[in-house]
TIKOL-138717 format. One record per residue: z, y, x of N, C-alpha, C in turn; residue number from 1. Coordinates in nm, 4 decimals. Layout:
// TIKOL-138717
+----------+----------+----------+----------+----------+----------+----------+----------+----------+-----+
|     n_zz |     n_yy |     n_xx |    ca_zz |    ca_yy |    ca_xx |     c_zz |     c_yy |     c_xx |   i |
+----------+----------+----------+----------+----------+----------+----------+----------+----------+-----+
|        Z |        Y |        X |        Z |        Y |        X |        Z |        Y |        X | NUM |
...
+----------+----------+----------+----------+----------+----------+----------+----------+----------+-----+
This chain:
// TIKOL-138717
+----------+----------+----------+----------+----------+----------+----------+----------+----------+-----+
|     n_zz |     n_yy |     n_xx |    ca_zz |    ca_yy |    ca_xx |     c_zz |     c_yy |     c_xx |   i |
+----------+----------+----------+----------+----------+----------+----------+----------+----------+-----+
|   9.2431 |   9.0691 |   8.1005 |   9.1209 |   9.0025 |   8.1573 |   9.1612 |   8.9483 |   8.2931 |   1 |
|   9.1090 |   8.8347 |   8.3200 |   9.1391 |   8.7707 |   8.4525 |   9.0219 |   8.7978 |   8.5543 |   2 |
|   9.0632 |   8.8176 |   8.6698 |   8.9814 |   8.8432 |   8.7943 |   9.0175 |   8.7300 |   8.8919 |   3 |
|   8.9340 |   8.7194 |   8.9897 |   8.9687 |   8.6201 |   9.0949 |   9.0932 |   8.6499 |   9.1595 |   4 |
|   9.1939 |   8.5703 |   9.1992 |   9.3195 |   8.6039 |   9.2455 |   9.2967 |   8.6627 |   9.3920 |   5 |
|   9.3744 |   8.7559 |   9.4296 |   9.3816 |   8.8099 |   9.5641 |   9.5114 |   8.8760 |   9.5970 |   6 |
|   9.5396 |   8.9065 |   9.7173 |   9.6665 |   8.9554 |   9.7531 |   9.6432 |   9.0594 |   9.8703 |   7 |
|   9.7469 |   9.1480 |   9.8849 |   9.7437 |   9.2504 |   9.9980 |   9.7711 |   9.1960 |  10.1211 |   8 |
|   9.6930 |   9.2435 |  10.2330 |   9.7158 |   9.2061 |  10.3684 |   9.8185 |   9.2669 |  10.4428 |   9 |
|   9.8277 |   9.3929 |  10.4370 |   9.9231 |   9.4688 |  10.5216 |   9.9993 |   9.5736 |  10.4391 |  10 |
|  10.1086 |   9.6242 |  10.4890 |  10.1814 |   9.7194 |  10.4045 |  10.1062 |   9.8630 |  10.4009 |  11 |
|  10.1187 |   9.9214 |  10.2873 |  10.0638 |  10.0673 |  10.2797 |  10.1233 |  10.1446 |  10.3898 |  12 |
|  10.0429 |  10.2469 |  10.4317 |  10.0902 |  10.3327 |  10.5446 |  10.2264 |  10.4069 |  10.5183 |  13 |
|  10.2488 |  10.4217 |  10.3846 |  10.3763 |  10.4992 |  10.3424 |  10.5021 |  10.3939 |  10.3531 |  14 |
|  10.4800 |  10.2703 |  10.3605 |  10.5890 |  10.1639 |  10.3594 |  10.6184 |  10.1343 |  10.5133 |  15 |
|  10.7507 |  10.1350 |  10.5345 |  10.7915 |  10.0954 |  10.6759 |  10.7712 |   9.9484 |  10.6915 |  16 |
|  10.7421 |   9.9003 |  10.8169 |  10.7258 |   9.7546 |  10.8410 |  10.8543 |   9.6720 |  10.8088 |  17 |
|  10.9592 |   9.7398 |  10.8244 |  11.0880 |   9.6664 |  10.7727 |  11.0965 |   9.6369 |  10.6361 |  18 |
|  11.0326 |   9.7289 |  10.5534 |  11.0472 |   9.7106 |  10.4050 |  10.9334 |   9.6074 |  10.3587 |  19 |
|  10.8456 |   9.5591 |  10.4452 |  10.7461 |   9.4707 |  10.3977 |  10.7995 |   9.3414 |  10.3523 |  20 |
|  10.7695 |   9.2975 |  10.2270 |  10.8074 |   9.1672 |  10.1887 |  10.7508 |   9.0535 |  10.2756 |  21 |
|  10.8174 |   8.9444 |  10.2821 |  10.7630 |   8.8245 |  10.3572 |  10.6232 |   8.7957 |  10.3170 |  22 |
|  10.5944 |   8.7838 |  10.1858 |  10.4614 |   8.7537 |  10.1278 |  10.4380 |   8.8413 |  10.0164 |  23 |
|  10.3264 |   8.9017 |  10.0174 |  10.2820 |   8.9906 |   9.8981 |  10.2486 |   8.8832 |   9.7909 |  24 |
|  10.2734 |   8.9254 |   9.6622 |  10.2377 |   8.8432 |   9.5539 |  10.0823 |   8.8538 |   9.5251 |  25 |
|  10.0283 |   8.7621 |   9.4594 |   9.8831 |   8.7704 |   9.4303 |   9.8634 |   8.8264 |   9.2908 |  26 |
|   9.7446 |   8.8881 |   9.2737 |   9.7138 |   8.9494 |   9.1541 |   9.5829 |   8.8767 |   9.0902 |  27 |
|   9.5895 |   8.8721 |   8.9556 |   9.4789 |   8.8192 |   8.8884 |   9.4467 |   8.8710 |   8.7534 |  28 |
|   9.5011 |   9.0016 |   8.7291 |   9.4548 |   9.0611 |   8.6041 |   9.3935 |   9.1991 |   8.6233 |  29 |
|   9.2750 |   9.2238 |   8.5759 |   9.2065 |   9.3395 |   8.6081 |   9.2814 |   9.4672 |   8.5679 |  30 |
|   9.3708 |   9.4616 |   8.4685 |   9.4415 |   9.5767 |   8.4220 |   9.5724 |   9.6089 |   8.5012 |  31 |
|   9.6026 |   9.5363 |   8.5964 |   9.7223 |   9.5514 |   8.6808 |   9.7065 |   9.6766 |   8.7663 |  32 |
|   9.7930 |   9.7838 |   8.7514 |   9.7716 |   9.9001 |   8.8264 |   9.8060 |   9.8729 |   8.9720 |  33 |
|   9.8977 |   9.7894 |   9.0093 |   9.9259 |   9.7483 |   9.1544 |   9.8003 |   9.6838 |   9.2182 |  34 |
|   9.7466 |   9.5878 |   9.1395 |   9.6230 |   9.5131 |   9.1816 |   9.5110 |   9.6036 |   9.2008 |  35 |
|   9.4909 |   9.7042 |   9.1125 |   9.3835 |   9.7993 |   9.1182 |   9.3927 |   9.8891 |   9.2544 |  36 |
|   9.5189 |   9.9216 |   9.2851 |   9.5452 |  10.0079 |   9.4034 |   9.5183 |   9.9236 |   9.5300 |  37 |
|   9.5587 |   9.7999 |   9.5259 |   9.5319 |   9.7126 |   9.6365 |   9.3858 |   9.6914 |   9.6672 |  38 |
|   9.2963 |   9.6709 |   9.5490 |   9.1539 |   9.6592 |   9.5603 |   9.1016 |   9.7892 |   9.6156 |  39 |
|   9.1350 |   9.9049 |   9.5644 |   9.0936 |  10.0348 |   9.6180 |   9.1162 |  10.0500 |   9.7830 |  40 |
|   9.2311 |  10.0009 |   9.8180 |   9.2683 |  10.0212 |   9.9465 |   9.1771 |   9.9408 |  10.0619 |  41 |
|   9.1166 |   9.8361 |  10.0007 |   9.0348 |   9.7578 |  10.0883 |   9.1194 |   9.6558 |  10.1726 |  42 |
|   9.2479 |   9.6571 |  10.1655 |   9.3402 |   9.5687 |  10.2499 |   9.3787 |   9.4487 |  10.1595 |  43 |
|   9.2827 |   9.3644 |  10.1248 |   9.3124 |   9.2499 |  10.0465 |   9.2265 |   9.1328 |  10.0918 |  44 |
|   9.2656 |   9.0156 |  10.0419 |   9.1952 |   8.8923 |  10.0802 |   9.2057 |   8.8068 |   9.9499 |  45 |
|   9.1044 |   8.7205 |   9.9205 |   9.1122 |   8.6292 |   9.8167 |   9.2213 |   8.5324 |   9.8237 |  46 |
|   9.2804 |   8.4923 |   9.7229 |   9.4028 |   8.3971 |   9.7195 |   9.3428 |   8.2590 |   9.6810 |  47 |
|   9.3295 |   8.1735 |   9.7872 |   9.2727 |   8.0348 |   9.7748 |   9.3685 |   7.9488 |   9.8566 |  48 |
|   9.4942 |   7.9306 |   9.8131 |   9.5843 |   7.8363 |   9.8909 |   9.5367 |   7.7038 |   9.9144 |  49 |
|   9.5419 |   7.6358 |  10.0324 |   9.4903 |   7.5080 |  10.0533 |   9.6183 |   7.4256 |  10.0970 |  50 |
|   9.7277 |   7.4945 |  10.1426 |   9.8506 |   7.4143 |  10.1787 |   9.9753 |   7.4782 |  10.0985 |  51 |
|  10.0715 |   7.4023 |  10.0856 |  10.2004 |   7.4468 |  10.0130 |  10.2499 |   7.5837 |  10.0799 |  52 |
|  10.2433 |   7.5798 |  10.2166 |  10.2833 |   7.7041 |  10.2974 |  10.2069 |   7.8326 |  10.2601 |  53 |
|  10.0847 |   7.8197 |  10.2092 |  10.0060 |   7.9310 |  10.1758 |  10.0327 |   7.9904 |  10.0419 |  54 |
|  10.1150 |   7.9174 |   9.9597 |  10.1219 |   7.9727 |   9.8226 |  10.2009 |   8.1044 |   9.8095 |  55 |
|  10.1855 |   8.1798 |   9.7047 |  10.2478 |   8.3123 |   9.6797 |  10.2861 |   8.3082 |   9.5473 |  56 |
|  10.3741 |   8.3995 |   9.5108 |  10.4093 |   8.4182 |   9.3605 |  10.3110 |   8.5087 |   9.3036 |  57 |
|  10.3061 |   8.5070 |   9.1691 |  10.2110 |   8.5909 |   9.0881 |  10.2824 |   8.7200 |   9.0665 |  58 |
|  10.1995 |   8.8267 |   9.0678 |  10.2575 |   8.9632 |   9.0469 |  10.3172 |   8.9792 |   8.9215 |  59 |
|  10.4388 |   9.0356 |   8.9025 |  10.5093 |   9.0559 |   8.7866 |  10.4408 |   9.1363 |   8.6890 |  60 |
|  10.3639 |   9.2377 |   8.7324 |  10.2778 |   9.3196 |   8.6341 |  10.1673 |   9.2328 |   8.5748 |  61 |
|  10.1110 |   9.1473 |   8.6501 |   9.9954 |   9.0592 |   8.6074 |  10.0549 |   8.9712 |   8.5095 |  62 |
|  10.1771 |   8.9102 |   8.5218 |  10.2475 |   8.8234 |   8.4287 |  10.2655 |   8.8932 |   8.3004 |  63 |
|  10.3213 |   9.0067 |   8.3097 |  10.3525 |   9.0950 |   8.1745 |  10.2264 |   9.1222 |   8.1078 |  64 |
|  10.1188 |   9.1520 |   8.1861 |   9.9895 |   9.1837 |   8.1033 |   9.9306 |   9.0594 |   8.0403 |  65 |
|   9.9482 |   8.9428 |   8.1104 |   9.9084 |   8.8191 |   8.0498 |   9.9816 |   8.7823 |   7.9119 |  66 |
|  10.1218 |   8.8135 |   7.9264 |  10.2010 |   8.7866 |   7.8168 |  10.1646 |   8.8792 |   7.6894 |  67 |
|  10.1371 |   8.9993 |   7.7284 |  10.1066 |   9.0987 |   7.6208 |   9.9745 |   9.0647 |   7.5455 |  68 |
|   9.8838 |   9.0147 |   7.6186 |   9.7537 |   8.9708 |   7.5588 |   9.7696 |   8.8537 |   7.4674 |  69 |
|   9.8538 |   8.7559 |   7.5166 |   9.8824 |   8.6293 |   7.4439 |   9.9656 |   8.6525 |   7.3106 |  70 |
|  10.0414 |   8.7547 |   7.3065 |  10.1234 |   8.7733 |   7.1983 |  10.0624 |   8.8157 |   7.0703 |  71 |
+----------+----------+----------+----------+----------+----------+----------+----------+----------+-----+
């Protein structure tokens, strides 16, 4: 099931700043466990890129969930 795309703002407290990826991927599938955790944390923002520099990759879990539904 699709949801409005969103992404994580900051690294979780358990993650060191050095381990933080340059850009967190966006999530758009309600069943994604990573996306659910990000939503619960409150550390997220809607994904609405307006420039090429604002684009992000899609979460690999969301991609897998999308493929499993389409199969």
